[in-house]
C-alpha positions in Angstrom: -1.3 6.1 -14.4 -1.6 7.0 -18.1 1.3 7.7 -20.4 3.3 10.8 -19.5 4.6 13.1 -22.3 5.9 16.7 -22.6 5.2 18.9 -19.6 3.7 15.9 -17.8 7.1 14.2 -17.5 8.6 17.4 -16.0 5.8 17.7 -13.5 6.1 14.1 -12.5 9.8 14.4 -12.0 9.3 17.4 -9.8 6.8 15.5 -7.7 9.0 12.4 -7.4 12.0 14.6 -6.3 10.0 17.4 -4.5 12.4 18.1 -1.7 15.5 17.7 -3.9 14.0 20.2 -6.4 13.3 22.7 -3.6 16.9 22.3 -2.2 18.3 22.8 -5.7 16.2 25.9 -6.2 17.4 27.2 -2.8 21.1 26.7 -3.6 20.5 28.3 -7.0 18.8 31.3 -5.4 21.6 31.7 -2.8 24.3 31.6 -5.6 22.5 34.2 -7.7 21.9 36.4 -4.6 25.6 36.3 -3.9 26.1 37.8 -7.3 23.9 40.7 -6.3 20.6 39.5 -7.8 18.5 39.4 -4.7 15.2 39.3 -6.6 15.7 35.6 -7.3 16.0 34.9 -3.6 12.8 36.8 -2.9 11.1 34.8 -5.7 12.2 31.6 -3.9 10.9 32.8 -0.6 7.5 33.7 -2.2 7.4 30.3 -3.9 8.0 28.5 -0.5 5.3 30.5 1.2 2.9 29.7 -1.7 3.6 26.0 -1.3 3.0 26.1 2.4 -0.2 28.1 1.8 -1.5 25.5 -0.7 -0.6 22.6 1.7 -2.7 24.4 4.4 -5.6 25.6 2.3 -6.1 22.4 0.3 -7.5 20.2 3.2 -9.6 23.1 4.4 -11.3 23.5 1.0 -11.9 19.8 0.8 -13.4 19.7 4.3 -15.7 22.7 3.6 -16.9 21.1 0.3 -17.6 17.8 2.1 -19.6 19.6 4.8 -21.6 21.5 2.2 -22.4 18.2 0.4 -23.5 16.5 3.7 -25.7 19.5 4.5 -27.2 19.5 1.0 -28.1 15.8 1.2 -29.8 16.3 4.6 -31.8 19.2 3.3 -32.8 17.2 0.2 -34.0 14.3 2.2 -36.1 16.5 4.5 -37.7 18.7 1.8 -41.4 19.1 2.0 -43.3 17.0 -0.5 -40.3 14.9 -1.4 -40.6 11.4 -2.7 -38.1 8.6 -3.1 -37.0 7.7 -6.6 -36.0 4.0 -6.6 -38.2 3.3 -9.6 -37.0 6.3 -11.5 -33.4 5.5 -10.7 -33.9 2.0 -12.1 -35.5 3.3 -15.3 -32.7 5.8 -15.8 -30.1 3.1 -15.3 -31.7 0.9 -18.0 -32.2 3.8 -20.5 -29.1 5.9 -19.8 -27.1 4.5 -22.8 -29.9 4.9 -25.4 -30.8 8.4 -24.1 -27.3 9.8 -23.9 -25.1 7.8 -26.3 -21.6 8.8 -27.2 -22.9 9.9 -30.6 -23.8 13.3 -29.0 -20.0 13.9 -28.4 -19.6 16.2 -31.5 -22.4 18.5 -30.3 -21.1 18.9 -26.8 -17.5 19.2 -28.0 -18.4 22.1 -30.3 -20.4 23.7 -27.5 -17.5 23.4 -25.0 -15.1 24.7 -27.6 -17.1 27.8 -28.2 -17.7 28.5 -24.5 -14.2 28.0 -23.3 -12.8 30.0 -26.3 -14.8 33.0 -25.0 -14.1 32.4 -21.3 -10.4 31.6 -21.2 -7.7 34.2 -21.6 -6.2 34.9 -25.0 -2.9 33.3 -24.1 -4.6 30.0 -24.4 -5.1 29.3 -28.1 -6.3 26.5 -30.4 -8.9 25.2 -27.9 -10.4 22.1 -29.2 -12.5 19.5 -27.3 -12.0 16.1 -28.9 -14.2 13.9 -26.7 -17.2 14.2 -24.4 -19.0 11.2 -22.9 -21.6 10.9 -20.1 -20.3 7.4 -19.4 -22.2 4.2 -18.7 -23.3 4.9 -15.1 -26.2 7.3 -14.7 -26.6 9.9 -11.9 -28.4 9.0 -8.8 -31.6 10.8 -7.7 -31.9 11.3 -3.9 -35.3 12.9 -3.8 -38.0 14.1 -6.2 -40.4 16.9 -5.7 -43.3 17.5 -8.2 -43.6 21.1 -9.2 -46.3 23.1 -10.9 -45.7 23.0 -14.6 -45.1 26.4 -16.1 -46.9 25.6 -19.4 -50.0 23.5 -20.3 -49.5 19.9 -21.4 -46.3 19.6 -19.4 -45.0 18.0 -16.3 -42.3 19.5 -14.1 -40.3 18.0 -11.2 -37.2 18.9 -9.2 -34.7 16.1 -8.5 -31.7 16.2 -6.1 -29.1 14.6 -8.4 -25.6 13.3 -7.6 -23.4 12.5 -10.6 -20.2 10.5 -9.8 -17.2 9.2 -11.6 -18.2 8.4 -15.2 -17.9 11.7 -17.1 -15.0 11.9 -19.6 -13.8 15.0 -21.4 -10.7 15.6 -23.5 -9.4 19.0 -24.7 -6.3 20.1 -26.7 -4.9 23.6 -26.5 -1.6 25.5 -26.9 -0.1 28.0 -24.4 2.8 30.0 -25.8 2.9 27.5 -28.7 3.4 24.6 -26.3 0.8 21.9 -26.9 -1.2 20.6 -23.9 -3.8 17.9 -23.6 -6.3 18.0 -20.7 -8.4 15.0 -19.7 -11.2 15.3 -17.1 -12.5 12.1 -15.4 -13.9 10.9 -12.1 -16.1 14.0 -11.7 -18.3 14.1 -8.6 -21.0 16.8 -8.8 -24.3 17.5 -7.2 -27.2 20.0 -7.8 -31.0 20.2 -7.8 -32.1 19.6 -11.4 -35.4 20.8 -12.6 -36.8 18.7 -15.5 -39.8 19.8 -17.6 -41.4 17.3 -20.0 -43.7 18.6 -22.7 -46.3 16.9 -24.8 -48.2 18.2 -27.8 -51.0 20.6 -27.0 -53.4 18.6 -29.2 -53.2 14.8 -29.3 -53.5 14.7 -33.1 -50.0 13.5 -34.1 -50.1 9.7 -34.3 -46.8 9.5 -36.0 -44.7 11.5 -33.5 -43.4 10.5 -30.1 -45.7 11.4 -27.2 -43.0 13.7 -25.8 -42.0 16.8 -27.8 -39.3 18.4 -25.6 -37.4 17.8 -22.3 -36.0 20.9 -20.5 -33.2 20.8 -18.0 -32.2 23.6 -15.7 -30.9 24.0 -12.1 -32.5 26.3 -9.5 -29.2 26.4 -7.7 -25.6 26.5 -8.9 -24.0 23.1 -9.5 -21.2 22.2 -7.0 -18.2 20.0 -7.8 -17.0 17.7 -5.0 -13.9 16.2 -6.6 -12.5 15.4 -10.0 -9.3 14.1 -11.8 -7.6 16.5 -14.2 -4.7 15.2 -16.2 -2.3 17.5 -18.0 -0.3 15.6 -20.6 -0.9 12.5 -18.5 0.0 14.0 -15.1 -2.7 14.4 -12.5 -2.6 18.1 -11.7 -5.8 17.6 -9.6 -3.5 16.6 -6.8 -2.3 20.2 -6.5 -4.8 21.9 -4.1 -5.0 25.4 -5.6 -5.1 24.2 -9.2 -7.8 21.8 -8.4 -9.8 24.5 -6.6 -9.5 26.9 -9.6 -10.4 24.2 -12.1 -13.5 23.3 -10.1 -14.5 26.9 -9.9 -14.1 27.3 -13.6 -16.3 24.2 -14.3 -18.9 25.5 -11.9 -19.0 28.8 -13.7 -19.4 27.0 -17.0 -22.4 25.0 -15.8 -23.8 28.2 -14.3 -23.8 29.7 -17.8 -25.9 26.9 -19.3 -28.0 25.6 -16.5 -28.5 28.2 -13.8 -30.0 31.7 -13.4 -32.8 30.9 -15.8 -30.6 29.3 -18.5 -31.7 25.9 -19.7 -30.8 23.0 -22.0 -33.7 21.9 -24.3 -33.8 18.4 -25.9 -36.1 18.4 -28.9 -37.5 14.9 -28.7 -38.9 15.0 -32.3 -35.7 15.9 -34.1 -33.1 14.8 -31.5 -31.5 18.3 -31.4 -30.1 20.0 -28.4 -30.1 23.8 -27.9 -29.6 26.4 -25.2 -32.2 29.0 -24.3 -33.5 31.0 -21.4 -36.6 30.0 -19.5 -38.4 33.2 -20.5 -37.1 33.9 -24.0 -36.2 31.8 -27.1 -32.4 32.4 -26.8 -29.7 32.1 -24.2 -27.7 34.9 -22.5 -24.6 33.6 -24.4 -26.4 34.1 -27.7 -27.4 37.6 -26.6 -23.8 38.5 -25.9 -22.6 36.9 -29.1 -25.0 38.8 -31.3 -24.9 42.0 -29.3 -25.4 44.9 -31.7 -26.9 42.8 -34.4 -30.2 41.8 -32.8 -32.0 43.4 -29.9 -34.0 41.8 -27.1 -37.2 43.2 -28.4 -36.7 41.6 -31.8 -37.3 37.9 -31.0 -40.8 36.9 -29.9 -41.2 35.3 -26.5 -42.3 31.7 -26.6 -44.5 30.1 -23.9 -43.4 26.6 -24.6 -40.1 24.9 -25.3 -41.5 22.6 -28.0 -41.8 23.3 -31.7 -44.9 25.2 -32.8 -48.0 23.1 -33.7 -47.6 23.9 -37.4 -44.1 22.4 -37.5 -45.3 19.3 -35.5 -48.1 18.9 -38.1 -45.6 19.0 -40.9 -43.4 16.4 -39.3 -46.4 14.2 -38.6 -47.6 14.4 -42.2 -44.2 13.6 -43.6 -43.7 10.6 -41.4 -47.3 9.5 -42.1 -46.5 9.4 -45.8 -43.3 7.5 -45.1 -45.1 4.8 -43.1 -47.8 4.5 -45.8 -45.1 3.9 -48.3 -43.4 1.4 -46.1 -46.5 -0.8 -45.7 -47.6 -0.3 -49.3 -44.2 -1.3 -50.7 -44.3 -4.8 -52.4 -41.0 -6.5 -52.3 -39.9 -10.1 -53.0 -39.6 -12.5 -50.0 -35.8 -12.3 -50.2 -35.8 -8.5 -49.8 -36.9 -6.2 -47.0 -36.8 -2.5 -46.3 -34.5 -1.3 -43.6 -35.9 1.6 -41.6 -33.4 4.2 -40.3 -34.2 7.0 -37.9 -33.8 10.6 -39.3 -30.6 12.6 -38.8 -30.7 15.5 -36.3 -33.2 18.1 -37.4 -34.4 16.2 -40.5 -38.0 15.5 -41.2 -37.7 12.4 -43.2 -36.3 8.9 -42.6 -34.3 6.7 -44.8 -35.7 3.5 -46.4 -33.0 1.3 -47.8 -33.8 -1.9 -49.7 -31.8 -4.9 -48.4 -31.6 -8.2 -50.1 -31.1 -11.2 -47.8 -29.1 -13.5 -50.1 -28.8 -16.3 -47.5 -32.5 -16.4 -46.6 -33.6 -18.5 -49.6 -30.6 -20.9 -49.3 -31.3 -21.3 -45.6 -35.0 -22.0 -46.3 -34.1 -24.6 -48.9 -31.6 -26.4 -46.6 -34.2 -26.4 -43.8 -36.9 -27.8 -46.0 -34.5 -30.5 -47.4 -33.6 -31.4 -43.8 -37.3 -31.7 -42.9 -38.1 -33.8 -45.9 -35.2 -36.2 -45.3 -36.1 -36.6 -41.7 -39.8 -37.1 -42.4 -40.9 -40.7 -41.9 -41.9 -42.6 -45.0 -45.6 -43.0 -45.5 -46.9 -46.6 -46.0 -49.8 -47.5 -48.2 -52.7 -49.1 -46.5 
């Protein structure tokens, strides 16, 4: 259990002394009712009924979600044209950290902050996500079905994905000027995930990666099986109704960015992430945000998710000049050029001269050691 503070200590005390707290509240309600304030007693009765309802409905909800998950797994294994994904799972396990490092945390934190600010009621203020991590353990693919690619020079597949236990999200907010810290861990979710991989239409770009864009979207809504939600260090996920409402809110959030035609596009050339619809170059959230400023007829519809060929050609020419400069650069043996990947969205890379001051000394010591150990030559 993590450190408890603020409201978390109060909630933990109520849990540790649950029956004592209810008995104290009952005595207080009776005393107040004897003074003529019967509304307090009715509030106590309503609270007791609500507690019994939560204790009853919690296991029912968990059982239904477990049955839905088992049914989904059986249907995924029996789908027509499905293939096992042992090799793909092994590749994702090795490449998970380089593909989704924690350096993407600022982008997803800003995205979640904007979305939850627009979704949550106004009583919740100062919403700020401070951490987002996909974790070190990748999701598992149960079954893969190859689909017909929507655009030329692209490959599409639908994978039945189960993601378990390694997601980590932290959020700060205030309710009635009371600070709260929420931490989400141990998330277990599942959904069919459609992945589209695009390559350049013309194989003329030798200085760009062979993949230009990867698109993620879900044909069905994502479902959450379980999670751990801590409020100021206290695990409120143990409370049945709160856990259900929280899961429902998370499912609605993923629906806004991955389902009903919405997709997440990873620009493989620049390393940028963006949201857009499958049939138009902007997302539904963007349309709502800029409603009244831009109309749906203003943007042009794009057939592909990658950058236009003209932009790819510009990136290719810039990186070609950079590589030519890299190989044409004449530097002393004690110096070398350090090649750094470009920042998100930038076209050029950085070349920094680096002087290896210990290289010459090490070479001299090595040569001296070789000379000293070399056997003396005898004259014939």
